[in-house]
C-alpha positions, 0 to 999 in steps of 0.5 A: 364526158369532159373531165377537167383535171389540174396537171399536178392532180394528174401527176399526183394521181399517177404516182399515187396510183403506182403506190397504192397498187403496189401496196395493195399487191403486196398485202393481197399476194406477197409480191415485190415492189415491182408492182408499183410500175405494173399499172397504167390509168385510163381516162378519168370517168365517173364511177358507176356500176351497171345493173345487169339483167338476169340471164337465163330467165323467160321473158316474164316480166311480171315475175322477173323484173317487178320491184323487190319488197320495200325497205327502209333503205341504208341510212348514210348518217346513221351508219357513219362511223365516228372515225369518218366525222373527224377533221383530221387526216384520219378522219378524211382517210375514214370519210373517203372509205365510208363513202365508197362503202355507203354507195355499195350498201345503197346498191344493196339497200336503196333509197332516194337522197341518202348518198346526197347527204354526204356530197355537195351539190356541185359533185357531178360524179357523185349526182351520177352515183345518186342517179344510179341508186335511184334506178336500182331502186326503181327497177327492183334491182338489189346487189347481195354484197359490196362490188368495190372494196377499198384497199388503200387511201392516200394521205390527204394532199392539197391536189398536187405533191404537197401533203397536208394537215387536214385539220388545218384546212377546208379542202383536201384531195385523197387517192383511194385504190379499189378492187372488185368482188363477184357479187350476186344481183337479183331483179325483182323475184328473179333468180340472182345472177353474178356480176363478175370480178372486174377491173380495180379502180383508182378513185380521185376524191376531193373533200371539203369540210363544211358545217363540222363535216366532211362532204365530197365535192369531186369523184372521178375514177380511172380503171386500173390495168396491168401494163403491157410487158 
């Protein structure tokens, strides 16, 4: 995949990765500030979660891959917290957290077209996430918990090193640092399998304030891995 990224955004993302990774490490483990230098970013890709097939089951597709009973699906607008509806710095951060949370909840209780209500049509990473939700629904796959957990979200900036007051602009850039947790995954009526903990993730988001609400206009991610010693 070809990803176009401004140099200033790359510099900001690298700095934010170090800062957010350090904060997450200190919060979780009581580590030292040296953790800020212990991560590196891979090439940017759209964040998607594979939907693994259950293991250890015989190839009885009628029993193992049939869709689960129909549900109403997660409603992204009805469940959006009021904090994520504010045209402020805190509102932009809350919306970024909610977008990531909503994606995870739509893998648990999928319905087509819900995620699309909170991103702009031109967001290619978002479109791929929506397609993944649709595939999850059609294959009868249900995640039994949130795989990605947002640990920290940066202050809004203009895509470079310049912080902004979100209430005074219509577009902002943020960086979110995510961790993962082992999560059960069920396909049809088969016994659930466990998706193991994966790499931590650095997510770059661009948000636009349109018609009195935030929308995601860009969504890419880097796998955050420990630097070689």
